[in-house]
Each structure stands twice: as C-alpha cells, then as structure tokens.
N, C-alpha and C positions, 0 to 999 in steps of 0.2 A: 781728896777723892770724894768725899761726901758732898762737898760743895759743888763739885762738878756734877755729881749725880742729881743733887737737888735742883741745881740750875736746869738740868735737863728735864727733870720732872715738871719744873715750873713752866717750861715752854710747852710741854705737852698739855699740862693742865690749862694753860691759857688757850691753847688751840681748841681744847675740848669745850671750855666754857664759852668760847666765842660761838661754836656751832650749836651748843645746847640751849635749853630753855632758860631765860634770864630770871625766872622766878625761883629757880632752884637755888638752894643754899650752896655757898662756895665750898665749904669743907667736904661735905659728903660728896659733892661732885668731884672734887679733886681726887678723893680716895677711889671712888668707883671707876672714874675715867682712867685713872692710872692703871688699873688691872685689865680693863677691857681693851685698852690700846695695845697692851703687850700681846694679848691673845690674837687680835686681828692681824698683827704684824706677822705672827707665826703662820696664820692661815694663808696670807698673801704669798708668803715665801713658798709654802707647800704647793699651791696651785701653779705657780710659775714653773716650779721644778717638774711637776707632772706634765705640764704642757710641753716643756722642752724634751722630756724623755719620750713622750708620745710622738713628737715631731721627728725625733731621731729614729725611733722605731719604724715609723711610716716611710721615712726616707730610706732606711736600710732595706725595708721590704720592697720598695719600689726599685731600688738598685739591684736587689737580688733577682727580682722578676725580670728586670731589663737584661741583666747579665745572662739569666737563664735563656731568655728568648734570643738574644743576640749571639751568645757564645755557646748555645746548646750544642750545635753541630761540632764546633771545635772541641768542646768538652767531651762530647760523645766519641769523636774520633780519637781523642787523646787516650781514651780507655778501651775503644772497640778493637776487635780482632782484625789483624791485618792478613791479607791474602797476596801471594806473590803472583804477579802477572808479567808476561813478556810482550813487549811492543814489537812493531814491525821491524825496527832496527836492531833487534836482539837485546835491547836493554831491559832490565828487570825493574819492576816497581812493586812496592807494597801498598796495597789499597784495601780500604775497608769494603764491606759488602755494599754499603750505600754509595761509595765512590764508584765502584764498578757499575752499579745500576744506573748511575747518572750518565756514564759514558755509553752504556748500552741502549739507553732510552731513545727511541726514534719512531716516528710515525711514517717513515719512508723506507724504501728498500736500502739495505746496506751497500756500501761501496763494494764493487766487484761482482755484483749480481747482474746477469743478463738473461733474457728470455728469447729463445729462437734467434740468438745472436744479436739481439738489440739490448744495449745497455740501459738498465732502468734504475741505476744508482741515483739516490736522492729524490726519486719520484714517489709520490704517494700511490697507494693502490688504485684509487679512483683515476688518477692521471694515467697510469699504465694501462688500465682497462680501456680508457677512452682512446688511447693511441692504437691499441691492438684491434679495436673494433673496426677501424678503417681498413686494416690489413685483411681482416676476416670478411670484409664486405665484398671481396672479389667473387666473381661467378665461378661455379664449380668447373665449367668447361674451360675456363682460363687457367685453372690450377691443375686439373687432372688430365693427364694424357697417357693412359695405360694402353699398351698395345700387346697383342698376343702374336707370337711368331710361330706359324704353322708351315713348316717347309719353307717355300719361297714366299708365302703369303703372310701379310700382316693385317690383323683385324683389330679395330679399336674397341675398347670397352666404352659403350655408349652410356653417357651420364646425363643426357638431357632429361629434364623433368625430375631429377632426383635432388634430394636435399643433403648438403654436405654439413656435417657437424664437427665442431672442434672442442677440445677440452682446455682451451686457452684460459678460461676463467679459473679452472681448478689448478692449472699450472701457475698462474699468477698468484693465487692465494698461497700455494706451496712455497713459491720463491719469496713472497713477502714475509712469511713467518720464519724463514730460515735463520737460525742462530738466535731466534727470539724466544726460544723455549729450550728446556733441557730435562732429561730424565733424572738428573741428579737434583738433590734438594739443597736449599740454602746457598751459602757462599760457594760451595763446590760447583753447583749448577751455574752460577754467575761466571765463575772462572772458566768453565767449559765454553759458555757462550762467548765470552770475551776472546778466547782463543780462536773460535770459529770466525768471529768478526775480523780479528787481525789477519787470520789466514786468507780471508777473501781478498784482502788488499794485495797479497802476494800471488795468490792462486785464484783468480776469478772463477766463478761457477756459473755455467750456462744451463738454464732449464729449458727443456724442449717440449713443445706441445705437438699434437697430432690431429689429423683430420680423419674422419670416418664417414662412410655412407651407411654403415650398419651392416652386420653380418648377413642378414636376410637379403638386403639389396645387392650386396656384392655377389651373393650366390645367384640371384635372379639375373643380374646384368651379365655375369660370366656365362650362364647358360644361353642367354639370348645371343651372345657373340659366338659361342663355340658349338652349340647343338647342331648347327648346319653342317659341321664337319664330321658328324657321326653318321656313317653310312653302313647299313647292314649289307652283308654280301648278297649278291644277286645270284640265285641258283640257276643252273641251266633249266630252261623252260620250253615246253612245246607250245608254240604259238599257232600251229595249224597242222593239217595233215595233207600230204600230197597223195591224191587219189589215183594218180597215174603211177607213181613209183611205190605207192603203198608204204610210205615212211613218214614219220613225224618231221615237221619243220621245227627245228630246235634252235632257240636263241642261246648263245654261249653265256656261260656264267661270268660274273665279275667279282673281283675282290672288294671287300668292304674295309672300313677302318673305324677305330674308336679313338677318341681323344680323352686324356685323363683330366676331366673337368674338375674333379675334386682337388687334385693337386694344383690346378690353375687357380681355383678359388683360394686355396691356402696361400699361394704365392702372392696374390693380390692383397690379401690381408697383411702379409708380412711386409710388402712394399709400403703400405699405408702406415704400419707401425714404425717403419724406418724413415718416415717422412719422404719417401721416394714416390712422388706422384707422377712422374714421367718415365716410368719403367717400361722396358720391353721384356715381356715374360715368355720364355720358350715353352711350348706346349708339347707334351709327349703324345705321339701318334703311334697306334699299334694297328698293323694290317691284320684283317680277318679274312681268311681264305674260305671260299664256298665249299660245301660238302660234295657237290657234284659238278661234273663238267658235261659238256654236250656229248662228248664221246662216251663217258661212263653211263649217261642216261640212255643214250641210243642203244647201248649194248643190253640194257635190261628190258627193252620194249620189243613187242612183236605181236603177231596175230594170236589172240587168246581163244577165240571161239568163232564158229561160223555155222549158220543155219539157213536152209532154203526150202522152198516148196513150190510145187507146180500150181499155176493159176488157171482159172477158167478161160475158155476161148470167148472172152467178152471184151470187145474193143474199149468200151467206155470204162469198164472196171479196171482193165489193165493200164489205161491211160492214167487213172487215179493212182494206181500203185506206182507207176513210173514217176509221177510228180512227187509223191511222198519220199520215194527213195532218193530222188534228186535233192530234196530238201535236207534229208538226213545225212547224205554222203559228205564225209569230211568234217562233220561236227566234232569238236573237241571239248571235253570236260576236264577241268583242272581238279586236283585233289580236293575233296569236300564239296564239289559243285553238284547240284541236282539237275537232272533232266526232267522236264515236264512236256509231254508230247504236244498238248494243245498250245502251251505257251511258245514252244519252239517252232512248231509248224504253222500255227495260226488257223484261222477259219478257212474251210475249204469252200471256195466260191467260184462261180463261172469266170469272174474276172481273172482268176489265177489259172484258169484252164481246166478246172475240175469238171467232170461230166456226171450226169445222173446215172446211177447204177444201183443194183439191189443192195438194200441195207435193211436193218431191223430197227423198227420204231415201235415202242410199246408192245413188243412181242409180235409185231406184224412185219413181214418182209415186204418191202416196197422200195421204189426208186428214191434216191436222194443224192445230192451232190457229194462226191467223195466216197460213194459206196465202194466197198472192196478194200479200202486202205487198212482195215483191221488185219488183213493177211500179212502185210508188211510189218505192222506193229507186233503181231504175234511172233514173227521171226526175230524181231528185236528183243522181245521178252525172253525167248529161248536163249539167245546169245548172251544176254545180260546174266541170266541164271548160270550159264556154263562158263562165264567169265568170273563167276563168284563175286558179283557186285551186289550192292544192297538194293533190293526191290522195296520201294516205299508204298506204292499204290498200284493195284491191278484189279480189273474187273473182268469177269468172264462174260461171254455172250449169253443171250437168253436161252440158247440151246447150243450144244457142242458144234464146233466147226468141223468140216470134213477134211481139212488139210493138215491137221495135227491130232495127236492123241487126245482123247477126252480128258478134260481137266488141265489142259496146258495152253488154252487159247487166251487171248487178251484183246478186249474190244476198246475202241475209242470212238467218240462222236463229239461234235461241237454243241455245247461247251462242256458237256459231261456225258459219260465218264472220260477220264484221261488215264495216262500211264506215266508213272514216275519212278525213277531210280536215282541213286546217288553213287558217285565215284568215291567209294570208301577206301581207296588205296592211296599210297603216297606218290603215285605217278599219274601222268595224264592218261586219259582214255579217249579213243577216237572211234567213231562209227563209220563203217564203210558199207554202203547199201547200193544195190543196183537191181534193175529189172531188164530181162531180155529173153526172148523166145518162150514166153509164157512161164517164166521162172523168176521168182523173187528171192534174193539172198541178202542177208544182213550179217555183218561181221563186227566183232569188237577187237580193237587193237589196244594194247596197253602193257602193263607189267606182266611178264610171263609168270605163271603159277610156279611155286618153288619145287625144285627137285623133279621136274618133269611131270608134275601132277596134271590130271585132267578131271573135268566135271561133265557129267551127262545129265540131261533133264528129259524125262519121258513119263508117259502115263502107264498106269497099271493095266494088266491084260484084262481084268474084269472089273465091272462096276461094283461098288459097295452096295448100292441100292438102285432099283429102278421100279417106278410105279407107272402103270399105263394110264394115259388120259382117256377116259371112256365116257365122259358125259359132255357132249357138245353143247355149245351155247347157241340158242336161237334168239333172233331179234326180228320183231315184226317190222316190215318195211312197206308202208302204204303207197310207196311210189312204184313198187314192182307189181306186175300182173299177179293175180291170185295164184298162189301155189308155186311161183318161181322161186328157186333156191340158189342163192349165190354164196360161194365159200369166201369168207373174208379172212379167216385165219386158220392155219393148219394146227393140228394137235401135236404136242411135244410132251414126252414122258418126263416125270420127275426123276432126276438122276443125282446120285452122289458118287463122284469120281475121285480117285486117288492118284497123285502123281509123286514122282521121286526125284530128288536132287542128290546124286551120288558122286562122291569124290573118290578117284582112283589114284594109286601111285603110278610111277613110271612103268611098272611091270604089269599093270592092269589089276592089281589087287585092290579091293574095296577098302577105303579108309574111313569114310563117313557117309551116312545116309540120312536124308531129311524127308519127311512125308508132308505133302500138302493136299488138303481136301478142297474140292470145288463142288458146289451144289448148283444144279440147274433146276429151276422151278418148273412145276407142272403148268402147261399151257393147254387149255381146252380148245378144241376146234370151234370156230365161230361161223355161223351162217346167218344170212339175211333171207327172210321168207316174205314173198310177196303176199299182200293182203288186200289188193285192190281188185274188186270184182268188175266184170265188163260193164255193169250198169252203174258203176261208180260207188257201189257199196263197199265199205271197209269191213272185212271179215275179222273174226277173232282168231288169234294164234296161241296155241298151247306152248308156253316157254320151255316145257320139259321135253316135248316130243317134236315140236315144230309143225304139228298138224293145224290146219286152218278149219274154221267152222263158221257158219253164218250167224249173224246176231239174232237174238230172240225176235220172233214174229216176222222173220224174213221170208218173203215168198219169191220164188223164182219167176223170171219173166215167162210169158206165154210161149215164146219160142226161144227157149234157152239155147244158147250156143255153148257147146262144151269147149272150154279153153284148152288149147293145146299147151302142154308144159314145155316151156322153152328149154333148150339144153342147159345143163348145169354149168354156171360160170365158175371159173377157178382163178385162183391167184397165181402169180409166177411160181414155177416149180420150187418145191421145198428142197432145202439143202439135205443132202444125205446124212445119215446119222454118223457124226464124227467121233473122235477119241475123247479122252478124258481131260479134266481141268484141275485147278488147284485152289482157287479162292472163291468166295461167295460170288454167285452170278449176278448179272446186272438186274436192277429193279425193273418191274414192268414198265416203268415210265422212262427207262433209259433209251437213248437213241444209240444204235450200234451198227455202223456199216459192217456188213458181213465180210 
C-alpha cells in the first residue's frame, strides 16, 4: 500500500517539479507541492458540482415556467369550478367560466337574430348598419301611404317636404348586444347568456324598427288633411227684405259636421308604431244641427216700430226725401252690424237726382243739395229708438224742427254730422221707408219685443230752459247803400229740452223710462248794414246798434240827396218753433239740411 502511495506521490511531485522553478530545492518542493495539489483537487471537484447543480436548477426552472405557460389553462381547468350547460341537441356539458366565455365571445350578431325580418347572423354591427342604410334611403312618399276614410271620401295624409326618421340604429345596437350581457354576476351570468345564445338557434328573435315623422308633424299633417271637413252649421239668415210683401228673404239653415281629428292623430301614431305605413284610417264624423231654421226665424220677426210726419209743400225738398227713402228702403242689418247714414246713403249730388232745398249751414238757413232729408232721418231715429236698438251717434239741429217734439230731431249733412245705430239684437233688422202725398214714413222690422212690449219716444211738454236771443249782430257792408239793412240770420233762443224713451208692457203699464237731454244753442239775429254813401264815402257803423255815422271831417255835398231806405231784405222764412230734442245740438259749423 505504501509503495503504491509513494509511487503516486512521486508522479505528482514530478509533475509539480516540472512546472515549477528549477532553482528550487527538490525536497521542499516535493513536500509543499504534495499538500497544495490535494487542495486544488478538492476545489476543482467542488466547482464542477456547483456548476452541475446550477444547470439542473436552471433547467428545472425553465421547465417549470414552460409547463406553467403551456399547461396553465389545463392546470387551471383541472381545478376550476365547472358549470352545467345544455346544448341545442339537449346534451349537457360541464364547462368552466373561461370555456363558456370563449364560446360566447363574438364581434358579430349571434345566430338566429334578424332585424325587420332580415337575417343579420354572423354580420358585424358596421356591416348591418351599412345594409340597412340602403333600405332607409327610400323616399318618404314611397314608404308612407296613409289615407283617411270620411264617408265615401278618402283623403291622403300629405307627406311631401317632411322628414322621415327611423330608430334603426338603436334597434341594431339592441340586437347586437342581445345575450352579450347579463344581470347576473360571474359564472351564473355566463350560463344565462349561453342559454340565450343556444335558444336563439331554436327560436330566432326578430327585432323591429319603426319610422316616425314626429308627433308635431303628424298633428300638423292630419289637420291639413281633415280641417276642411269641419263645417260649422249655417244658421237661417235673412239675406234681404221684400218691400212689397214686407217680409224678410231668409236663406234656409244647413247642418254642419265635426271630425274627430284628435282620434285620427292618435290612429296615425299607432299605425306608425305598428310599422303600418299604408293604413286606411276611418274618421269619426259628427253632425251638428243648426239652432234655427228659416221657419223658426220668420216666426220671430215682424214690424217693431213705425213713425211718420207730414212734409212741406216743397217739390225740391220732397224729391230729396223721396230719394233718401228709396235708398233706405229694404236695407238689412245683420246682428252686430252698424248703420251709418252718410256711409250708407253717400253724398247727395245733382248727379243722383238731389235738388237744392232749404238747409241749415253754420246756423243759417239756405239752399243746399239734399235739403230736407233730415226729416226722413229723424223718422228713422224715432223708429230706431222705439225698436229698442242701440243709438251710437246722433246730433240735433241748430234749432228744433217743427215736425217732431223738441229734443227728438236728428240732423245729417255731408260729410258731418251723421247718424249711427247698431243692431244689438240676435236677429236681422230691416228698414222700410217710403214717401207719398207729403208724408214720410220709416219703419223697423226685426225681432219682436218680448211679451208684447212696446216702446214710445217723445218730448216733454215743457222745456227745461229757454233764454231769448236779444242782441242782434250787425255787420258793416260797404257794398250796400248807406243805411240799407239786410237780414242774414234769424234769431233762435237757447233751449234745453227733455225727451223720454218709455217701455210699456202688453197692458200699457210703464216698465222702464229713460231721459235724454238736448241743448239748442243760442243764435243771435244777424244783419248786414249798408255803409256806402252816394258820394262814395264809407260811413262808420256802430256794431252794437247798427247805426251809421259819417267819418270825422265829413261834409255833405252842396245838394245832398236824401237816400231812400230800400225795403228790408229777408232770408227765407224761418222754421216755426218745433218740439224738443235729446242729445247735444249741432255745432255752429255743422251743416244740417232741415
């Protein structure tokens, strides 16, 4: 054993000495080399072992990572919770949540889904929208054909110029996400979705879109189509007055109708909601009967009042009265309509046949075309009052007229003053006026006063006030011979008259009394006094007395000639003092045919 060992050492020593420095002694080298060699051998063995172990560990780690990556799903599934699902053939499977998610995952519509009857299975949402955009591109007139049935008539819902809207995008979005979400959480929600997806294959689901014009447009279009069928009833109406038969010419009433437009609007909306764009919608029509008939209206009408007065024996004046009566005769006022004398009769001109006759202008009586027509107008005023109609505007003469009570006359002249009244009843009013044998009459026909009532219009027996006009007005006239006196205007007293409008019952008992006051202004007599002397000198005139006197320094001619005073000129005869009135008298500037 030792020999063997020595021999081994010898080999080692030899090797060492060969590598070492030749100057070293052999024995010390052998001893030291022998110990160092043993230590290095142990170090080499240890490094190799560590390297091997490290390599094994790295390999193991790599394999572990690889196995984790490759087999993670299988490992997870091996230990994951299983859920039972049923396929379309009725077979059951147990799948993990991940496995169910993989089968549910899709960016397309599920099989079995259609929209408006069009199968969209397997299409993406963008593909489906592109397909339906072509369908929605058709014109509204091509798609919508709604008709309303009204009796035997059919009228179309006009849609030209309107915009048709569709909810197709909303419906496509709704169909796309069907079975792609659940109100349940985790695996339970996945199982529910899986069940819906499988059920679609057996029971396909159709999603429906709809069109709309908009509620406001539907209402407007429906009214445009149906408003024409709304007819208010036509009440019996007086269209004229037969002056020969003294009866109203009455147009018979007509029934009206109403259509239930609100129901028609609702029906159109319902048709759109049901995708019924070519519907025929029946419209409910209700007949509306009039409140009056020609017969019932005629029974309520008759002569309400009549007033007349004797005219002067003046041909021109009576011609004017005749022409005004002819214009008034047969005139009809509908309920609420106003009568205006000047507007209705127009200007009194020679071309219309009117003659010059005595009238009042600025408080002066003189000839004018249409003179005398105030007498016909006053008779109209009396009949209007006694027909209990509404008097809107009336002006009295400058002084009372002699053919009616004081305070009850009414003047007219072109173009002011006029006379106005309103038919304030619910029935027509007609005027019947005529002239004959120096007598003028004006009557009112219309609704009879209730319960046999009557109205009387008259002046009071006595004036409230009367002041005498006692200060004449004198005006110097250098064109008249000296001292000549010409009467230009007569004097008229200031008067305040009272009139009454009294309503009586059928037995003649007074029911109601109204008082009306009329004032006639004071008018002083007016004279023109001549101030022209024979020698051409203009004399002075005292405006208070009318007396003339020569100017200062005037000397009479050597052979003065005494001027003879010409007879006093007068104006046409003054009207006799008439009865009383009721409203303010005409202004001094008013024209007023007497």
